[in-house]
N, C-alpha and C positions, 0 to 999 in steps of 0.2 A: 601836626602839631608836634613840640618835642616831648620826649617823654617824660614823664612828673613820678617825683618821688617823693612821699608824704612819710615823714617821721614822726609820728605818736609819742609825744614825751620829750622832755631834754634829758633824759636818767642819764647813770655812770654809763651805760654801752655805746650811747648813741655819742657819747663826748667826740670822741674821734671822726664822725663821719659829721658832726657837723662843723668841725674844724676844718675838715675838707672840703666842704662843699665848693670853696673855687673848683675843683679838683672832677666835680659832678658837673658843672657848670661850662667848662672848660670841652666836655665833650658831648656839649647840645643839650642837656639835661635841665629841668627846672627840680628844684627843690623845696619844698616847703615845710614846716615846724609848727606841729600843733600844740598848745602846750596851755593848760591852765594859768602859768605864771609865767612870766617874763624872766625869773630867777630860780634854778636848780638847786635845791641846800643839799651838801654833802651827810650822808646819815652818818656815817664812819667819826664826825664832829657831834653831832648833835648833841649828846651830852656835856662835852665842853660849855656847846652855846650855854646851854639853860644852867651850867654853872657860872659863863663869865668869865671861863677863862679865853672863849676866843669871842670876836664882834662878827656880827651877821654878817658884813661883809667879807669877812677871813672862809667863811663856810659856805659858799655859794658859788656859783655859775653863771651869768650873765646872759643865760642862752636864749635871749631875743637878741642881744647885740652883736654874738656871735654869729648867730644865723645870718643875722642883717644884716652885717659888716662884709660876711664874705661872699653875698649877691642873693641869698635866699631871701624866703618870704616866711615871716611869723606870723602865725593867726593865734591872738588869747583865746582859746578854747577849748573844749572837753570835750570828746570822743564819746558819746555813747551809742552809736551802732553802725554796722557797716552790712552793704547787699555785696559779698563777694563775687558773685556772677556778673554784678553792675561793677565791680570795682569801685564801690562809691559808699563813702565813710559819712555818716550822719553825727552831727555836731548837736551842742546843748543847746546853741541859739538858734538853731532850727537849720542853719545852712549845711548844703551838702558839700563836699568836695571829692572829687572824681581823683583816682590813681592808677599809673602802671603799674608802682609797686609802693609798697606799704611796710613797715616796719615799728615794732608797738615795742617801747620801752617805758610802761605808765604806771612799774610800782606797784606796789601795795598798798591797802589799807587798814586800818585796826578795827578788827569788830566790836561793837560796842554792845555789851550785854543790855538783854530786856530788846526795848522797843527800837533798837541799831542809832538810836538821836541822842546828839550831845546835849547833856541838860545845859546851866548857866556854871562855871567855875569847875567845868571836867573837859580835860583836855588831853588829847590821844597823841601819840610819839610820832603818828604820821598824817599827813606831812610835816617834813622836819620843820619847817618855817611855824608851825604851831607853837614850838618850844619856846618862840620868841616873844608870843602873847603868854604862855605861861610864864616865863620872867618873869613879864613887865607885872602881872597879876601878883604870882610870889611877894614880889617886894612892895607891891602899896599894899597889898593886907599885911604885910611883916609892916608895915611903918606904922601901922594903924594899933598893933598888939600881939600878942602870942598867935603861931599861926601851927593847922596840923595841917598834915597832907598824906593821902595814901595812894600809895604808886599798886597799881591791880595788876597784875600780872608774874609769873615764878620763873621768866626766862631771864639773859643778860641783858635783854634789855631792861628791865625792870629793876636787876643789880644796878647796871649803871647811870640809872634815872634817880632812885635811890642817894647814891652814890654823889650826883650834881645837885641833889635839891639840900643835903647834908651841906655842901660847900658852899652853896649859895645862901643858907642861913648864916652859916659861920661870916660871910665876908662881910654881910650886910650890916650886922655890928648892933642892929637894933633891937629884935623883943625874940623869944625864943621859937625855933622851927623845929616840929616833931616829925616824923618822918617814920611811916610802917609802910611793910610790907606785904599786901596781901596775895600769895604767892600760889594760892591754889592749895593742891592737898602736898605737893614737895617741892623746893626750890632747886631749882636748875638740874632737872633730874635728866635732862641731858649733859650735864658735863660729867666729870670725872669725878670722883671722892675729893681727891685730892684741892680741885678749883672750889668744891664746894664748901671746902672748910676751909680756905682761904677768903674766899667770900663772905661769909657767916662771921667769921673770926673780926674780919676788918667792919663789916655794919655792925657788929652787936660792939664793938671797941666805942663807937661811935654814937651808940646808943638808937641805933634806927631797927625798930622791934621787926623782924620777919616772922609773918604769921601764915599756918598753914595748916586752916579751917577750912578748906573746900575751895572752888568756883565761884564765881561770881554770878548771879542768874540776873541783878539789874544792879546798873550804875544810875544816880540822880544827883540832884545837887545835895553835898552833905551828907552822903549814905551811899552806903555800899551793901549790897541783899545777896549773902554767899548761898548758896544751894540748900543747905543746911538748914535754910531758916534765920540764920542770925545775922545781926548787923552790924556791922562796923561804919561810926559816923568819923568823918573828916573836913575841914572849911572846905578843902580843894581835893580833885582826884586829877589822879595822872594815867593812862590807860597803854600798858604796853602788854597790852594783851595780843590773842593767834590773831591771825591777819589771811587777807583776803583778796583777789584781785580787783583794782580798782575800777577796771573798765570789762561790765560781762559780756567777754568774747565769746562766752557758748554759747548765748543766746541769738547769738549772729551766723551761726552757721559754719563756724569754725571747729578744728576737730581740738577738745581740751581735755585733759585730766581730771580727775578730781579734785572738787574745790574750785572747777572753772580757770584753772592755769591753760594758756596757750601752748598745744603742743606743739614743737620742732622737733625738725629731726636732728641731726651732726651736722648739717648746714646751716642750722638757726631758719631753717622754714617750716611753713606749715607744710606737712602731707599731704594735704587734699587741695591746696592752694597757694603754688610755687611761687607767686608775687609777693606772699605775705609772709614776714619775718617778725622775729622778734627776740629782746634779749631784758638778761637782768632779773628783779624775781614776779613779773606777771606771766612767765615760761615756764612749761615742763619740758625738761631734755629728755626726748623718749631712749636714747642709748643710755642714758645713766644718769637717778634722780639726784639732783642737785639740792644744797641745801639754801637757802633762802638768806647768802651772805653777800656782800660786796665783790668779795675778790673773786666770783666768776662774772660780775658784770664788766670789770673791770677788764679780765682777758677776755671778754666778749668782743671787745672794741675793734679789734684790728679785724677779726673775720666778718663781723657787720659790716663793717667799712669796704671791704674785699670783696664780700657776696652778693651787697647791692648795686654797686657798680658792676660787677661780672655779670648778675642777671640781667641788666640793663644793656651793658654788651653784647650777652647770645654769649657769655664766653663760661667754661664746667666753672663751679662752686669751690670754695675752699673749704673743708669739713673743720669742726671745733674740733679741739680735744682740752676737756676741762684741766686736765693734771692729774696727779696722784691726789685720793680721797683726802689725805692730810695735807692740812695746809694753818697757815698761822691766824691765831686768832689772841687778841689785844683787847681787856676790858679794863675801862678805866675808872678804876674806882673813885676819884672826885679826889681823893684826900695827896693828891701828886705822887700816889704811885700807882700799878696796875699789875694785873694779872695774865701773864703770859702762857699760853699752850697752844704746842707745837707739839705732835706725837702723843712721845713719853713724858716730854719735859714739859713741867709746869714750875710756875714761880713768880712770887710778888714782891716787887720792889720799885725803885724811883726809877730804873734802869728802863724797866719795860714799858713804861709811863716815859720816859723819854725816847724809847725809840719809835712807841704808837704814834706820839707828837711830830716825828722826823715822816713817818709814813705820809700821816695825811699830809703835812703841810707839802710836803713833796708830792704827792697827787694832785692837789689844789693848783703848785704851780705850772704841771705840765700842763692842763688842761685851762686856766684861767688867759683872760689876756692882756 
């Protein structure tokens, strides 16, 4: 029987492989894509999606269509585990799927403080399609009266969510929308001081309150309990807190790093199971710890494509070179400006936002059919 490649997840690092499924088929291999959704949303445009700058179809890839139009098989399901010795995946539906090679690009999920379950009117920023529902709910509640929203988290995602909510409330032109950021102990602690100042100044000028009163211990409908015992109330809550792997690969016998991230070597390959590969947020690159940012997933695209094909062919694999540790980050502030940060250069302005919009739209055009 023909060798079978299974792609788990239709994320950024798999897009080139999905687009080139016909190349695998021409060599006599079978390709199956397993994903819980036929669509994959691009996280870089998530804040713009929430704000209404982009329509949903502008920020997503139709991965089912991409796979099937190339001759692959699409399975709408989620992987819950695997048996690396038997080379078998266990799906949420109860089905199993055998593979000769498998690649994980399953991303991450947001940790929910407390019991780990999302209460009504509490929305996590991942998966990104959650922001479609959050936007609809905000507009629905705003049409009925004033609304308060708390963004829980102290990183760049919380900054962008707060800016997007401000934009959504302004453009709705109905009732007032109050936004507060529950930023843990220090807002944007991993950013340079100048970027922190620019972000605070931008939010404060628009009436967005940033509170540094401690981490969230529990989140439920209408309130956030902080570790200090204080309670903050809000009509809606957006969670932009820490992340964890979407699939518990460590429980399946695969080597993982602290936190449960799939350990991979310089070939983006499991050191214990050479038929297992991975890319994007779900991996830990053993040669050098990488930030959980989209730039690395995008850079992994051609390497994963080449190495999956090379492994099936029995050819030498290609090492992944992440590039210099300094990379471009642009944070969308929601007011038509953004903060640009690369190395020692940090500035805020309209030009930074236009550059981000250009880069994001270009990426979408590259992989959308």
